[in-house]
NUTORTOR-476158 format. One line per 3 residues: number of its first residue (from 1); their letters; for each residue x, y negated, z of N, C-alpha, C, O. Coordinates in nm, 3 decimals. Last residue first. Layout:
NUM	a	X,Y,Z,X,Y,Z,X,Y,Z,X,Y,Z ~ ... $
This chain:
93	xxx	-6.706,-2.510,-2.619,-6.653,-2.641,-2.660,-6.508,-2.641,-2.655,-6.445,-2.742,-2.686 ~ -6.766,-2.270,-2.506,-6.772,-2.282,-2.652,-6.706,-2.410,-2.700,-6.655,-2.416,-2.812 ~ -6.772,-2.307,-2.235,-6.655,-2.241,-2.291,-6.653,-2.246,-2.443,-6.547,-2.228,-2.504 $
90	xxx	-7.018,-2.424,-2.186,-6.897,-2.505,-2.168,-6.776,-2.439,-2.232,-6.685,-2.509,-2.280 ~ -7.190,-2.209,-2.231,-7.199,-2.330,-2.313,-7.071,-2.413,-2.305,-7.023,-2.464,-2.406 ~ -7.104,-2.031,-2.027,-7.094,-1.992,-2.169,-7.101,-2.111,-2.261,-7.027,-2.118,-2.359 $
87	xxx	-7.176,-2.179,-1.806,-7.033,-2.150,-1.828,-7.011,-2.109,-1.973,-6.912,-2.148,-2.035 ~ -7.456,-2.169,-1.839,-7.383,-2.298,-1.842,-7.234,-2.277,-1.867,-7.173,-2.352,-1.943 ~ -7.499,-1.891,-1.808,-7.536,-1.959,-1.933,-7.461,-2.091,-1.948,-7.409,-2.122,-2.055 $
84	xxx	-7.418,-1.854,-1.543,-7.348,-1.786,-1.652,-7.375,-1.851,-1.787,-7.285,-1.864,-1.870 ~ -7.614,-2.005,-1.417,-7.473,-2.045,-1.405,-7.391,-1.981,-1.516,-7.304,-2.045,-1.576 ~ -7.840,-1.853,-1.485,-7.828,-1.993,-1.525,-7.685,-2.042,-1.521,-7.640,-2.112,-1.612 $
81	xxx	-7.783,-1.611,-1.357,-7.798,-1.614,-1.503,-7.783,-1.757,-1.555,-7.719,-1.779,-1.658 ~ -7.781,-1.695,-1.092,-7.659,-1.639,-1.150,-7.666,-1.642,-1.302,-7.567,-1.674,-1.369 ~ -8.050,-1.772,-1.068,-7.943,-1.871,-1.050,-7.813,-1.822,-1.111,-7.743,-1.899,-1.176 $
78	xxx	-8.178,-1.525,-1.106,-8.203,-1.634,-1.200,-8.093,-1.740,-1.190,-8.048,-1.792,-1.292 ~ -8.082,-1.393,-0.882,-8.051,-1.339,-1.013,-8.069,-1.448,-1.118,-7.987,-1.463,-1.209 ~ -8.192,-1.555,-0.682,-8.047,-1.545,-0.694,-8.006,-1.488,-0.831,-7.906,-1.531,-0.889 $
75	xxx	-8.466,-1.512,-0.718,-8.411,-1.646,-0.733,-8.259,-1.641,-0.755,-8.205,-1.714,-0.837 ~ -8.478,-1.239,-0.655,-8.513,-1.284,-0.789,-8.457,-1.424,-0.815,-8.405,-1.450,-0.924 ~ -8.403,-1.223,-0.378,-8.321,-1.161,-0.483,-8.353,-1.213,-0.624,-8.261,-1.230,-0.704 $
72	xxx	-8.413,-1.361,-0.107,-8.466,-1.411,-0.234,-8.386,-1.352,-0.352,-8.311,-1.424,-0.417 ~ -8.298,-1.211,0.103,-8.427,-1.278,0.122,-8.493,-1.316,-0.011,-8.614,-1.304,-0.025 ~ -8.057,-1.121,-0.002,-8.154,-1.022,0.048,-8.294,-1.084,0.062,-8.394,-1.018,0.036 $
69	xxx	-7.937,-1.365,-0.056,-7.965,-1.275,-0.167,-8.068,-1.171,-0.125,-8.156,-1.135,-0.203 ~ -7.907,-1.458,0.207,-7.995,-1.531,0.115,-8.033,-1.444,-0.005,-8.147,-1.448,-0.051 ~ -7.719,-1.276,0.302,-7.851,-1.284,0.365,-7.950,-1.353,0.272,-8.065,-1.310,0.260 $
66	xxx	-7.502,-1.340,0.139,-7.561,-1.205,0.135,-7.702,-1.205,0.193,-7.793,-1.141,0.139 ~ -7.455,-1.603,0.225,-7.493,-1.577,0.087,-7.558,-1.439,0.073,-7.658,-1.424,0.004 ~ -7.380,-1.559,0.492,-7.498,-1.640,0.462,-7.548,-1.615,0.320,-7.668,-1.605,0.297 $
63	xxx	-7.146,-1.408,0.451,-7.260,-1.348,0.521,-7.388,-1.426,0.492,-7.494,-1.367,0.471 ~ -6.990,-1.601,0.326,-7.022,-1.477,0.257,-7.144,-1.410,0.320,-7.233,-1.362,0.250 ~ -6.966,-1.789,0.530,-7.036,-1.825,0.407,-7.075,-1.701,0.327,-7.183,-1.697,0.268 $
60	xxx	-6.814,-1.634,0.714,-6.947,-1.683,0.750,-7.028,-1.721,0.626,-7.146,-1.688,0.617 ~ -6.578,-1.597,0.568,-6.656,-1.481,0.612,-6.799,-1.522,0.646,-6.894,-1.453,0.610 ~ -6.496,-1.860,0.544,-6.527,-1.783,0.424,-6.612,-1.661,0.459,-6.706,-1.628,0.388 $
57	xxx	-6.447,-1.921,0.815,-6.549,-1.995,0.739,-6.591,-1.917,0.615,-6.710,-1.910,0.584 ~ -6.236,-1.744,0.867,-6.361,-1.733,0.942,-6.474,-1.803,0.868,-6.585,-1.750,0.861 ~ -6.043,-1.845,0.690,-6.090,-1.707,0.676,-6.222,-1.687,0.748,-6.312,-1.620,0.696 $
54	xxx	-6.004,-2.099,0.798,-6.058,-2.085,0.663,-6.112,-1.944,0.641,-6.217,-1.928,0.580 ~ -5.892,-2.031,1.046,-6.018,-2.106,1.040,-6.083,-2.089,0.904,-6.203,-2.067,0.895 ~ -5.656,-1.903,0.965,-5.754,-1.832,1.045,-5.891,-1.899,1.037,-5.993,-1.832,1.023 $
51	xxx	-5.524,-2.110,0.835,-5.559,-1.988,0.761,-5.668,-1.911,0.835,-5.761,-1.861,0.773 ~ -5.482,-2.283,1.048,-5.569,-2.324,0.938,-5.614,-2.203,0.858,-5.730,-2.195,0.817 ~ -5.303,-2.129,1.199,-5.432,-2.170,1.256,-5.529,-2.208,1.147,-5.647,-2.171,1.152 $
48	xxx	-5.089,-2.110,1.021,-5.157,-1.988,1.064,-5.294,-2.020,1.121,-5.391,-1.949,1.095 ~ -5.021,-2.382,1.006,-5.064,-2.310,0.887,-5.138,-2.182,0.922,-5.240,-2.150,0.860 ~ -4.936,-2.428,1.267,-5.053,-2.500,1.216,-5.108,-2.429,1.093,-5.230,-2.416,1.079 $
45	xxx	-4.710,-2.262,1.268,-4.821,-2.235,1.361,-4.949,-2.305,1.314,-5.057,-2.247,1.321 ~ -4.552,-2.389,1.076,-4.595,-2.250,1.054,-4.714,-2.216,1.144,-4.808,-2.148,1.101 ~ -4.509,-2.631,1.205,-4.582,-2.630,1.077,-4.633,-2.489,1.049,-4.746,-2.472,1.001 $
42	xxx	-4.356,-2.540,1.422,-4.484,-2.606,1.444,-4.570,-2.604,1.318,-4.690,-2.578,1.324 ~ -4.129,-2.442,1.293,-4.212,-2.351,1.372,-4.350,-2.411,1.395,-4.450,-2.340,1.388 ~ -4.034,-2.681,1.184,-4.070,-2.570,1.096,-4.160,-2.470,1.169,-4.257,-2.421,1.111 $
39	xxx	-3.974,-2.821,1.417,-4.077,-2.872,1.327,-4.126,-2.761,1.233,-4.245,-2.749,1.207 ~ -3.763,-2.666,1.512,-3.886,-2.678,1.592,-4.002,-2.725,1.505,-4.114,-2.676,1.517 ~ -3.581,-2.712,1.306,-3.623,-2.575,1.334,-3.754,-2.576,1.414,-3.844,-2.498,1.387 $
36	xxx	-3.546,-2.987,1.330,-3.604,-2.932,1.207,-3.653,-2.790,1.228,-3.757,-2.751,1.174 ~ -3.421,-2.998,1.581,-3.551,-3.063,1.561,-3.620,-3.009,1.437,-3.742,-2.987,1.438 ~ -3.182,-2.864,1.521,-3.273,-2.809,1.621,-3.413,-2.867,1.603,-3.513,-2.794,1.609 $
33	xxx	-3.076,-3.045,1.336,-3.106,-2.908,1.294,-3.203,-2.842,1.392,-3.295,-2.771,1.350 ~ -3.040,-3.268,1.501,-3.133,-3.275,1.388,-3.172,-3.136,1.340,-3.288,-3.112,1.307 ~ -2.841,-3.173,1.668,-2.971,-3.208,1.725,-3.078,-3.214,1.615,-3.191,-3.170,1.635 $
30	xxx	-2.636,-3.148,1.477,-2.682,-3.029,1.550,-2.821,-3.055,1.610,-2.908,-2.969,1.603 ~ -2.607,-3.416,1.407,-2.646,-3.319,1.304,-2.700,-3.193,1.372,-2.800,-3.137,1.327 ~ -2.518,-3.520,1.650,-2.645,-3.567,1.594,-2.697,-3.470,1.488,-2.817,-3.444,1.481 $
27	xxx	-2.272,-3.390,1.672,-2.375,-3.368,1.774,-2.513,-3.410,1.722,-2.612,-3.342,1.747 ~ -2.141,-3.499,1.451,-2.164,-3.354,1.457,-2.273,-3.321,1.559,-2.357,-3.234,1.535 ~ -2.132,-3.766,1.532,-2.206,-3.729,1.412,-2.238,-3.580,1.411,-2.349,-3.539,1.376 $
24	xxx	-1.962,-3.743,1.751,-2.098,-3.794,1.768,-2.186,-3.754,1.650,-2.300,-3.712,1.667 ~ -1.731,-3.655,1.617,-1.793,-3.570,1.719,-1.937,-3.612,1.744,-2.025,-3.527,1.756 ~ -1.681,-3.879,1.458,-1.709,-3.750,1.394,-1.776,-3.655,1.493,-1.867,-3.581,1.455 $
21	xxx	-1.630,-4.072,1.653,-1.744,-4.090,1.564,-1.782,-3.959,1.497,-1.900,-3.929,1.481 ~ -1.397,-3.962,1.760,-1.515,-3.980,1.844,-1.641,-3.994,1.759,-1.745,-3.935,1.789 ~ -1.231,-3.979,1.536,-1.261,-3.848,1.593,-1.386,-3.855,1.681,-1.471,-3.766,1.676 $
18	xxx	-1.225,-4.258,1.507,-1.278,-4.174,1.399,-1.316,-4.037,1.452,-1.422,-3.985,1.417 ~ -1.101,-4.332,1.742,-1.237,-4.379,1.715,-1.302,-4.293,1.607,-1.421,-4.261,1.616 ~ -0.853,-4.210,1.701,-0.935,-4.171,1.817,-1.080,-4.213,1.796,-1.172,-4.138,1.827 $
15	xxx	-0.765,-4.350,1.477,-0.786,-4.204,1.469,-0.878,-4.157,1.583,-0.967,-4.075,1.562 ~ -0.743,-4.606,1.584,-0.839,-4.583,1.476,-0.868,-4.433,1.462,-0.983,-4.395,1.438 ~ -0.538,-4.559,1.767,-0.669,-4.605,1.815,-0.777,-4.579,1.709,-0.887,-4.535,1.741 $
12	xxx	-0.334,-4.501,1.593,-0.377,-4.400,1.690,-0.516,-4.434,1.743,-0.600,-4.346,1.761 ~ -0.317,-4.747,1.462,-0.347,-4.627,1.386,-0.397,-4.516,1.479,-0.493,-4.446,1.447 ~ -0.243,-4.914,1.672,-0.371,-4.937,1.603,-0.413,-4.813,1.525,-0.531,-4.777,1.523 $
9	xxx	0.006,-4.803,1.726,-0.097,-4.803,1.830,-0.235,-4.822,1.768,-0.331,-4.755,1.806 ~ 0.136,-4.859,1.486,0.122,-4.720,1.529,0.011,-4.707,1.634,-0.067,-4.612,1.632 ~ 0.132,-5.135,1.492,0.063,-5.066,1.383,0.039,-4.920,1.421,-0.067,-4.865,1.391 $
6	xxx	0.292,-5.173,1.722,0.155,-5.226,1.719,0.074,-5.156,1.611,-0.042,-5.121,1.634 ~ 0.528,-5.062,1.639,0.460,-5.004,1.754,0.314,-5.047,1.754,0.224,-4.969,1.784 ~ 0.582,-5.238,1.429,0.567,-5.096,1.399,0.493,-5.027,1.513,0.406,-4.943,1.489 $
3	xxx	0.617,-5.477,1.560,0.506,-5.466,1.465,0.478,-5.319,1.433,0.363,-5.281,1.413 ~ 0.843,-5.430,1.696,0.721,-5.449,1.774,0.600,-5.433,1.684,0.496,-5.383,1.725 ~ 1.019,-5.431,1.488,0.998,-5.307,1.559,0.871,-5.313,1.642,0.799,-5.214,1.655 $
């Protein structure tokens, strides 16, 4: 009978430990979800910043190209024709 009480006590103790472990695990999962949400927001903010920088750079390069075409129109037409010719040669192969 003493063995039954001892086994019952051990079983209750094991259940309590299991419940405690499950609660700890649930808390860790909740914390992980919060961290992932924050990380997702940070990545989105970085992406928006990078997009803005790239758009500004593209706008600046476009303006520089337009200015160069205005300064040297004949050279730019010749360069465009040369590039088109090279693309035509490469596409035949």
